[in-house]
N, C-alpha and C positions, 0 to 999 in steps of 0.2 A: 443392615443394608437396607437400601430403597428399592421399592420389587421395579425392576424391569419393566414396563408397560408397553404392550406387542400391538397397542392400536394407538391411531394418529395423535395429535395432541387434544381433538377435540372430545374426544371418547376418555380421555385421563382427567379425574379428575386432580385438579391442583397440592400437587403436592402439601406434606400438612409444614413445612419450610421454607421461605422460599428459597429459589437454586442459588446455588454460589454462583458467579460469573466471574469466566476469563476471560479477556479480549488480548489476541496476538495481534500485534501488527508488524509486517515486514517493511522493507527501506528500499524502493528501488528495485522490488522484485516485480519481472516479466509477466506479461497477461499468462504464459505456458509456460513456466520456468518448471512449476511440479510435474512429476511425476504423473500425479491423477489429472494435470492437463493437459499431456501430451509431452511432457519437458522430459529429456535425459538427464536431469541430474538428482541423482537417488535420493528420493526424500520418504522412505518408508511410514517415518510415523503420520507425517501430513495424510500419506495416502491411507492410512488404516484410519486415521481419524474420518475420514470422506468416506471410508466405506461404513462407520459407525455412522452416520450423520446422514446430509445432505450437500450439494455442491448447486451454487447458482452457475446458473453460463456466464453470467459479469455480474459485479460490483461495480458501479461507476465512482468515482474518486474525483477529488477538485485538481485534477494533472500534477502537483507537486508536494513535497513533504506538508509545509506548515499548514497550508488552506487545507488539504485534510484532515489533519489533528485536528483542526479546530470543527471544520465539518463534524468531524467523528464524536467528538468529546459532549457538543452543545446540541444535534439534532437540528442543526443550521446549515444555511447555505455558506460557505464562510464570509461572504462579504455583509453576513448577519451578523455573523460570529464576530468582526473587526479584523478579521485578515484576508483581504478579497485575493490580494497576492502575496506579499509576503510578510514575514517577521520585521517588525523594526523597533530600536528602542525611541523613537519618536515619528510621531505618525507626518506620513506622507503629505506637505504644507497642500491645502484648498481643494482635498480627495474626498471630504465626509469619513461620517465614523466607519465607511466600509473598508476605508483606507487606515485604521489607527497601528496596526501592525502587533497589538495583541488581545487578547479576550477581552468584550467589551462586559460590563458592569449586566447589560441588559439582557446578560442571556444566563441559564442552568448548565452548568456543565453533570455528566454522567456520574460522576462521584458524589457532589453533591445533592442529586438528587436520589442515589442510594444510602449515602450516611444521615439523611432523611428518614430514609425506611428501617433504618438500624443496623444499615451493614458496616462494616470496617474495613477501608480503599487502603489500597497498595499500587504502587507503581514503579515499575523497576524500565528504564532505557532512555529514550528523546524523548523530552518534550517539546522544543523548539514552537513553542510559541510564548517564547518574551517574557516579559515580568506583567501582570504576577506569578508566579510560577505554579509547581502542582503543589504544592502545600497552602497558598493560598486561593484554590481553586476547589476542594472538596480531596486528596488526599490526604490523607494522614501519615503515611511513612513513605518515604523514596529512597531509592538506590539508583544515580544513572548521572547522566550530564551533569556536571557543574555549571554549566554556561546554559543559561537556560534558552538563550536565542540560536545556538551552534545546533547547523542542520550538520556537520559533521566532527567528529574527532580519530585523533588514530587508536588503533583496537588494542594497542600494545601499552598504552601509556596512562597507569592508574593514576596520574596525578590529575587527570579531566572529568573524572568521576567523583561523587559524592554520595554519601549518605544524610540523610534529614530524615526528624528534626537533628540537627546539632548536636539537642543535649543528648543522644545517642551515639553509642561506639558504634563504628564500625563491628558488623558482628564476622566478617570474613578479613580474613588476612592473607597477604599471596606473597611468595617471594620473587623476587626480582627476577622477569624472565616470566613467569609462571602467569601472569595478570592479560587474559584475553577476552577483550572485553563480552564478545557475545556467549560464552560458556561462562562468563563471570555472573550478565545477565542470568542463565538459567540458575546459578548455585543463589541469587540472590530470590529468584522469585520461589525455587523450594524451600526456601528457608523462612521470606514472609508468609510461605503455607504453612508452615510448622506454627511459625506465631500464632498465625487466626484461629489455627485449630484451638487453640489455649481458653478461647472465650467459644465455649460451646452453644453459649445462647443466640450469638451472631454470625450471620450467613457474612461471606468475604467477597468481594469486588474487589481482582488483580486485572492491572492494565499492563503488559508485558509489550513495552514499545523499542522495538529489534531496532538496530540502525544499518543492521547485515540484510541484504546487500549492498548498501548504498557505500563510494567510493569513501575515505581512501581502502582501495582493495587489501588486506592483511587475513591472513588464516595461516593457522601451523603448516610449514613446509611440507610432512609427509601428506598432509591432509592437500596441501597443490600439486602433487606431485602424483599423487593417486588418480586425479582428472588430465592432467598431460594427455594421454593419447588419443582421449575422446575430443579434445579440442584443438589437436594437429589435423585432423578431419577436414576443420572448416567451417567456417557459416552457410555457405550454398548446399553442400551435402543434409549438416544437421537440419535446417528448415525442412529440408523438404521429406524427411524422416519424421521431423516432429508433427508436420500436419499430417502425415500419415499415420500417426498414433492419435492425432485430434479426433480423426474420422471412424476408424476403432473404435474410440471411448463415445462418440456419438457427441459431440462437443461441437465438429460443425460439421454438415451435408457429404455425406461419400462425393456428392460431384463437386464439391468447393477445389480452386486451383490455388497455386500458388501466387501470387502478386509478384510484380516485380521486387527487386534491390529497394528499399525505402531509400526516399535522395537525402542528401548531409544538407539541414538550413545552411540558409545564406547567411555568413557570418565572415571575419575579418580572414583573409587565405590564410594565415598561421593556425590559428585558432583553429581551423576547421579541418588542418595535415593536406593543406592544397585540393579540399574538394567542395566548396560552398558550391551549391545549389545543381549539385551530380550525384550522380546517385553511388551507391556505396559500391568499391571494387567487387568485381567475381575473386573469392580465395585464391584460386589458381594464376592469377595475374599478378600478385605480390612475392617480392623475391624473400625467399626462405625464410632469409635469420627474420624478417619482418612477421612471418608466419609464426614463427619459433617464439617472437614477441606477445602478439597478442595469441600464443595460444594459451602463455603463462596467465596473461591478466585475465581472461573467460574461465580458467582452472581455476584460478583465487576465488575468481565471483562466485563456482559451484562451491567452493570448498566452504563460501560462508554462506552459502545457504543449507548445507548440508549440518553444518555445527548449529542454524537455528533448529534442524530438522532434528538432528538428537536430543537438543534440550528439550525441547517440544516432545520427544522422547521420554525422557526423563521426568518430566513434570506428570503426563500420562500417567506412567507406572506411581509416580507419588502418589497421585491422586488414589490410583484401585489400591493400592495398601492402605491409604485410611478407609476407605469404604467409602470416597465424595463421589467419585467419578459419576455414577448415575445420575444425582442432583446438580452438577455440575453445569450451565450452560457454557458453551466454549464455540469462540466465534474467533475465525482468524480471515485476513485479507491482508491489502498491501496498500503502502497510501499514492500510489502511481503506478504509469507501468514502466519499462524498462527508460530507461538513463544514456542520451546519446551522446550527452555533453565529453568532446563540440564537435568531433569530425572521427572519421574509423578506425583512428591509432590510437582513439585515447588521450589522456593529459598527463602529464606528472609533475610531480611537486605542489603547483595552486592551480586555481580551475585559471579559465580565462586571461593567461601567458602567454597561450603562444608556443607554450615548452611541451618536446612531447620526447621523450628519450627510446633510443631504437638499442634494447637491455643488450649483450651476451655475454657469455661465461660465465663472472661469480654472478655479476650484476644481475643477468638474470635471475640466479639462482637466490639471489636477495630478495628480488621481490615480493610483496606483502610481508616481509618483514619489519620488525622495528625501523623509522625510519627511512620509510619506501612511502610514496606518496602518489598513487598511479588509480586513472579511472581507464574503464573498458573499452571506450566510443560506441561510435554510430551503427559500426557492422554486425557485433554483439549484439546491443541493444536489438535491433533490427529482427534475431534470429529469436531474443527473451520475449518478443510480441508474437512474434507469428500467431495467427497468418492476419494480424490486426493493420494497418496505417498508419505511421509515426513514431513519435515518442512522447515521452515525460514534457513538458510544457506546453502541447498543445490540444487540442479539444478532437482529433481525431482516435478512433476507438483506441489505437495501440496507447494514446498518452492518459486515460483516461478510464482503462477499464482491468479489472484486479479478479483474480480467484475472490468466494467468497465460501468458505467451508463452516457450513453450523452442525454443531450433534450436542446431543441434551439426552442420554443414554433414558433414565428414568421415563422421559417424555415423548420423546421424537421418533419415531418410527423410521429408520434408516431405511435410505432408497436412492438403487443404482440410477434413477431417471434424472435429468438437469433440469434445475426447477427454471424456467427460460424469461419469468416476468422481473425485468430488471430493478435489481437493485442498487442503493446508493448509500454511502456511509453513513448520510445524516440518516439514516432509517435505522442504525444499530441503535441509539440513544431511546428511540419510540419504541423497539422491540423489545431491548432489556428491561424499562420502564415494564412492559406489560408481563414479561416471565416475571417480574420482583413483586407485582402486586404497587409500583411505588405509583402517587400521584403527580402527577407536573404541576408544579405550583403557578400560581399567577403573578407574584411575584417576588422577587430574591433583594433584601435589605432594602423593605419598604417601595421599593421601585417594581411597577411593572415588567413584568421580563416578556421576549417572542415566546409564544407557541413554537414547537417543532415543526419544521418544513419537513421532516422528514415524516415516513409512517412504519408501523408496526408488519414485519415481516411474516407475523404468526400466522396470519391466513395461508402466504407462501406457504410457509413447513407446514402447513394442515394440507396442503393439495389442494384447495381452493381456488377458482377463478378472481385474480385483483383487476379492479378498474384499469382502464391506461389513465397513464396521467405523463405529464412533460417531464423531459426532464433536462434541464439549461445546467449551462455549464459557461464557464469564460476565468482566462487566466492571460492577465498580461496582456492582452489584443486578442488574445484567439477566444473564440469564440465557438458553443455547440449548444444544438436543442435537439434532442429526440421525442418524437412520438408516436408508437406503436412501433411498425416498422422504417419509422421516417428521421431522415437525421439529416440537418442542415449543419456542415461545418464554415469555421470564417480561421485562412488561416493566418501565417505570419512569417518574417524569416525566409520568404520567397522569393525568385525571380520573378515570377512571373504576377501579374496586377493582382490584390488580393479582392473576392469577393466570396459571396454565399457559392456554397457548394449545396447540392442535396443529392442523399443516396436512400436506396430502398437496401436497406439494411438485409432484409429476407432474403433476396436473390445476390446481394452485395453485400457481404459483411466487410469485406476486406477495402473497402470505399473507394472503388477503382474507378467508378462509373459515372461521372457527374451529370445528374437529372434534371437539372435546372434549366435548362431552356426548352425541355416538355413537358413540363409540368411545373408552368410560371405560380400557379394559383397556389396551388401545395407549400413551395420553398415561401410564397408571400406570405401562408397562415403561421407557417414555424415562425419565421421572423419576425413578423409582429409579435407574436407570443414570446419570443425571446427579447423582442423590446422592451414591451410590456413590463417581465418579470427584472429584467438589466435596470429600469428607473427605479424600482420597487424595493431592489437592493443596493441602490446609489452603485451602480459598476459604474468603474470609469467608461466612458464611450469613446476616446480618445486612443489610436492605436499605438504604441509601442514597437 
């Protein structure tokens, strides 16, 4: 086995061979859903991983599934990678390269980089970056979504998943009713690790891109039932309890106060469940049958997170048994903040049709089973993002903040202290490249490629003070820019006129007190910086 080094990274000699790399991405996980970030969802394995490594206070993302994935795999802003807003089969007309809708040839992906360094490359889960797909962008083996443009698939429907290359017979087979994608993804991750070990000369890179807990909310019945008592207590009580746990963990200051319930974005009346532009309702104001339906939705979401966590436990056990855990660099994060779509009661059947079912009796028991299709709505998303503002789709902190856990037992000393310097998903590629000793190339297929816009997080992991940098975001009209403790936000889907807001995150992490009128010079500095970035990256300046 590899000797565990009880010193920070800088004091350790580089291991004799490059580390194995395991990147785990959750889908629509809220900022504070994990136990080690203050959540009530039981996540003992991720909590254990956090104890064995370090936690960043915040890892910024790109506010939505596919742009974040593009950023993570290329080390670029999503617009530079070609997926400025969403995956598309045809580029957005007249919008430039930033809105091509798939990964551009002018970027280098993490698996391409690591394959050139001699790694075997494996992917399990949700691609969501269109065509070219995973096998054309550096992965040698894949099990996951058959549709490379899909944002979601039923967890129980085996026909929606594929093993590639097509010449390989699927190693794992499931009887009818036994296929549950979150668990199958773990099965394949373990199977791929078993195969990767057969070539002792090669380190491996495994990208496990879970589709849980993204809708459709589906999980085994017993797992849902186990969580019902917790969520019958409602989002108001649970938000207050989360904040207290976040204080105890030192994640937020002891003086932090719970902001009011978040506003439901403006939308069509039926799509927003009758609450467009209003605050999410108080839990106790809702009738008992609605509360029971909502508790079932959140209990299913929590069950999905538990299954992700349980799977991570199996993988960690497997790595330990094989003697690989010490020299494996493990990074866990999520693709965006909690998902409000599209009102406090969630939706059923299909997104944006205005259909929300009030389940009762046997229909309630069948929620989360094969053939069901539900989301959990803005009230629970507000809980998921405690104590931050807004949700996925927005550039407020609640839309773009994710947990980030990093562990590398042979090299990285565990620390209870939060790393306060903000990370971004585009930092994962340069971090992994530095750890693996991979050189970022100047060209791909004879054409120049963009240098990474991220930076290695190894200095942060060593406890070094790192220089401040501006962190810009843009997603479908929403905008944000953070520099140090200052942050500007440009909203959308609101009744009030949209204009830049300015917040001091050191005193107001929940973005409740707009200082734009008091500090116009600071606002201008950040707005000018955002605009310069947006023009450089080809961001669509029209609001949608």
